[in-house]
C-alpha positions as CSV (number, residue, x, y, z in Angstrom):
1,M,-10.2,38.5,4.5
2,T,-9.0,38.9,0.9
3,E,-6.6,41.8,0.4
4,L,-7.7,44.2,-2.4
5,T,-4.6,44.3,-4.4
6,S,-4.4,45.9,-7.8
7,E,-4.1,42.4,-9.4
8,F,-7.2,41.2,-7.6
9,V,-9.2,44.3,-8.8
10,E,-8.0,43.8,-12.4
11,D,-9.1,40.1,-12.3
12,L,-12.5,41.2,-11.1
13,M,-12.8,43.8,-13.9
14,R,-11.8,41.2,-16.5
15,D,-14.4,38.8,-15.1
16,F,-17.0,41.5,-15.1
17,N,-16.3,42.6,-18.7
18,A,-16.4,39.0,-19.9
19,L,-19.7,38.4,-18.2
20,R,-21.1,41.6,-19.7
21,V,-20.0,40.5,-23.2
22,E,-21.5,37.1,-22.7
23,N,-24.8,38.6,-21.5
24,L,-25.1,40.8,-24.6
25,E,-24.4,37.9,-26.9
26,L,-27.0,35.7,-25.1
27,K,-29.6,38.5,-25.4
28,K,-28.9,38.8,-29.2
29,K,-29.2,35.0,-29.6
30,L,-32.4,35.0,-27.6
31,R,-33.8,37.8,-29.8
32,D,-33.0,35.8,-33.0
33,V,-34.5,32.6,-31.5
34,M,-37.7,34.4,-30.5
35,I,-38.3,35.8,-34.0
36,P,-36.1,33.7,-36.4
37,E,-38.4,34.6,-39.3
38,C,-37.3,38.3,-39.1
39,S,-33.6,37.5,-39.3
40,V,-33.5,35.3,-42.4
41,D,-36.4,36.0,-44.7
42,D,-37.7,39.4,-45.7
43,A,-41.0,37.9,-47.0
44,K,-41.7,36.4,-43.5
45,E,-40.5,39.7,-41.9
46,S,-43.1,41.6,-43.9
47,F,-45.8,39.1,-43.2
48,F,-45.4,39.1,-39.4
49,T,-44.5,42.8,-38.8
50,G,-45.7,44.6,-42.0
51,L,-42.2,46.0,-42.5
52,L,-40.1,45.3,-45.6
53,C,-36.9,44.1,-44.0
54,R,-34.9,43.7,-40.8
55,K,-33.0,47.0,-41.3
56,I,-36.3,48.9,-41.2
57,L,-37.4,46.9,-38.2
58,D,-34.2,47.7,-36.2
59,A,-34.3,51.4,-37.3
60,I,-37.9,51.9,-36.1
61,F,-37.1,50.1,-32.8
62,E,-34.1,52.3,-32.2
63,F,-36.2,55.4,-33.0
64,T,-39.1,54.5,-30.6
65,S,-37.7,52.4,-27.8
66,P,-35.9,55.1,-25.8
67,Y,-39.3,56.8,-25.3
68,V,-41.1,53.8,-23.9
69,P,-41.5,53.9,-20.1
70,N,-39.1,51.6,-18.4
71,S,-40.6,49.0,-16.0
72,R,-39.9,45.5,-14.7
73,S,-40.8,43.3,-17.6
74,V,-40.9,39.7,-18.5
75,L,-40.0,40.4,-22.2
76,L,-37.1,42.4,-23.5
77,P,-38.1,45.7,-25.1
78,F,-37.4,44.3,-28.6
79,H,-39.7,41.3,-28.0
80,Q,-42.4,43.7,-26.8
81,F,-42.0,45.7,-30.0
82,I,-42.3,42.7,-32.2
83,M,-45.4,41.6,-30.3
84,V,-47.0,45.0,-30.9
85,L,-46.2,44.9,-34.6
86,M,-47.6,41.4,-34.9
87,K,-50.9,42.5,-33.2
88,L,-51.1,45.6,-35.5
89,C,-50.2,43.7,-38.7
90,L,-52.0,40.4,-38.2
91,N,-54.8,41.6,-35.8
92,A,-53.6,38.7,-33.6
93,D,-55.6,37.9,-30.5
94,N,-54.1,38.5,-27.1
95,E,-54.5,34.9,-26.2
96,L,-52.5,33.8,-29.3
97,L,-49.7,36.3,-28.6
98,S,-49.6,35.3,-25.0
99,S,-49.0,31.7,-26.1
100,R,-46.4,32.7,-28.7
101,F,-44.4,34.8,-26.2
102,N,-45.1,32.7,-23.1
103,I,-46.8,35.5,-21.1
104,H,-50.2,36.2,-19.8
105,A,-52.9,37.8,-22.0
106,S,-53.2,40.8,-19.7
107,T,-49.5,41.3,-20.0
108,V,-49.9,41.5,-23.8
109,S,-52.5,44.2,-23.3
110,R,-50.2,46.2,-21.0
111,Y,-47.3,46.0,-23.4
112,F,-49.5,47.1,-26.3
113,Q,-50.9,50.1,-24.4
114,K,-47.4,51.1,-23.4
115,W,-45.9,51.0,-26.9
116,I,-48.8,52.1,-29.2
117,N,-48.8,55.8,-28.0
118,V,-45.1,56.1,-28.3
119,I,-45.1,54.5,-31.8
120,H,-47.8,56.9,-32.9
121,E,-46.1,60.1,-31.6
122,R,-42.7,59.2,-32.9
123,L,-43.8,58.0,-36.4
124,K,-46.6,60.5,-37.0
125,P,-44.3,63.2,-38.6
126,L,-43.2,60.6,-41.1
127,V,-46.7,60.1,-42.6
128,K,-47.1,62.8,-45.3
129,W,-50.2,63.6,-47.2
130,P,-49.7,63.9,-51.0
131,E,-50.2,67.3,-52.6
132,H,-53.6,67.9,-54.3
133,E,-52.1,67.9,-57.7
134,Q,-50.6,64.5,-57.1
135,L,-53.9,63.1,-55.9
136,Y,-55.7,64.5,-58.9
137,L,-53.4,62.6,-61.3
138,T,-54.3,59.3,-59.7
139,M,-57.9,60.0,-58.9
140,P,-60.6,57.7,-60.5
141,R,-62.4,59.3,-63.5
142,E,-65.7,59.3,-61.6
143,F,-64.2,61.4,-58.9
144,K,-62.5,63.8,-61.4
145,N,-65.8,64.4,-63.0
146,N,-67.9,64.8,-59.9
147,F,-65.6,65.4,-56.9
148,S,-62.5,67.0,-58.4
149,K,-61.6,68.7,-55.1
150,C,-61.8,65.5,-53.1
151,V,-58.7,64.9,-50.9
152,V,-59.8,62.1,-48.7
153,I,-62.7,59.6,-48.3
154,I,-64.0,59.4,-44.7
155,D,-66.1,56.7,-43.1
156,C,-67.3,56.3,-39.5
157,F,-68.1,53.1,-37.7
158,E,-68.2,51.4,-34.3
159,A,-66.0,48.5,-33.3
160,F,-67.0,46.1,-30.5
161,M,-64.4,46.0,-27.7
162,Q,-63.6,44.0,-24.6
163,R,-65.3,45.5,-21.5
164,P,-62.8,47.6,-19.5
165,K,-62.3,46.9,-15.8
166,G,-62.5,50.5,-14.7
167,W,-66.0,52.0,-14.2
168,M,-65.0,55.3,-15.8
169,A,-63.7,53.5,-18.9
170,R,-66.9,51.4,-19.1
171,A,-69.0,54.6,-19.1
172,Q,-66.8,56.3,-21.7
173,T,-67.0,53.3,-24.1
174,W,-70.6,52.3,-23.6
175,S,-72.9,52.5,-26.6
176,T,-76.6,52.9,-25.9
177,R,-77.5,52.1,-29.4
178,S,-75.4,48.9,-29.5
179,A,-75.9,48.0,-25.8
180,I,-72.2,47.1,-25.6
181,G,-68.8,48.7,-25.2
182,T,-67.5,50.1,-28.5
183,A,-64.8,52.3,-29.9
184,S,-66.0,54.9,-32.3
185,L,-63.6,55.3,-35.2
186,T,-63.3,57.7,-38.1
187,F,-61.5,56.2,-41.1
188,S,-59.9,58.3,-43.8
189,D,-58.4,56.9,-47.0
190,T,-56.4,58.7,-49.8
191,F,-54.3,57.5,-52.7
192,S,-51.2,58.6,-54.5
193,D,-49.3,56.9,-57.3
194,T,-46.8,55.3,-54.9
195,Q,-48.5,54.8,-51.6
196,R,-51.9,54.4,-49.9
197,I,-52.4,56.3,-46.6
198,H,-54.9,55.3,-43.9
199,S,-55.7,57.5,-40.9
200,I,-57.9,56.2,-38.1
201,D,-59.0,58.7,-35.4
202,T,-60.5,57.2,-32.3
203,Q,-61.8,58.6,-29.0
204,N,-58.4,58.2,-27.4
205,G,-55.9,58.8,-30.2
206,A,-55.1,58.2,-33.9
207,V,-53.3,55.6,-36.0
208,S,-51.8,56.2,-39.4
209,T,-50.3,53.6,-41.7
210,V,-48.7,53.7,-45.1
211,A,-48.9,50.8,-47.6
212,R,-46.9,50.6,-50.8
213,M,-49.1,50.5,-53.9
214,T,-48.7,47.4,-56.2
């Protein structure tokens, strides 16, 4: 039996700390290998995630990830976050993302559902509607003449969706008119001189995005 001397304990602690540092370095390398585009090229970063640069990506991840429920996962939380952004930005199919991240399509869906509500709740206060005076300055002439008090343009539509497995969810999303499962959405759009704001309200929540005007 090995005697637990102070030197032996110190050796164990040194080995433990070395392994911990190596583990962190390997995780960082894995993250960069998984999404090399985001670490070297802001243009590709913007294309894949909709964000302008890696600093913004890291900041939003740090702002949202502590509130995502922890569970046994195949992907690291950062990879899950990237996958969700790619789905939102590129409207990527689950099958495509499952191939890209080497996971099952159903796992893509679970990760998306886990993250999207947290992203919405954490980022919602950052989406600010412009003041009416600012909207009026950038409003098209036709609207100034006929709808000077207009703040937002609203449209409603149905989007076909994959049939849920649960019977309750099927009943809630079934459209008698379309004879298929749908999600009913209300889309609102407003403009300022620096940004364009979209807000989409659905049966189960809301999504808001801001795009820089060019």
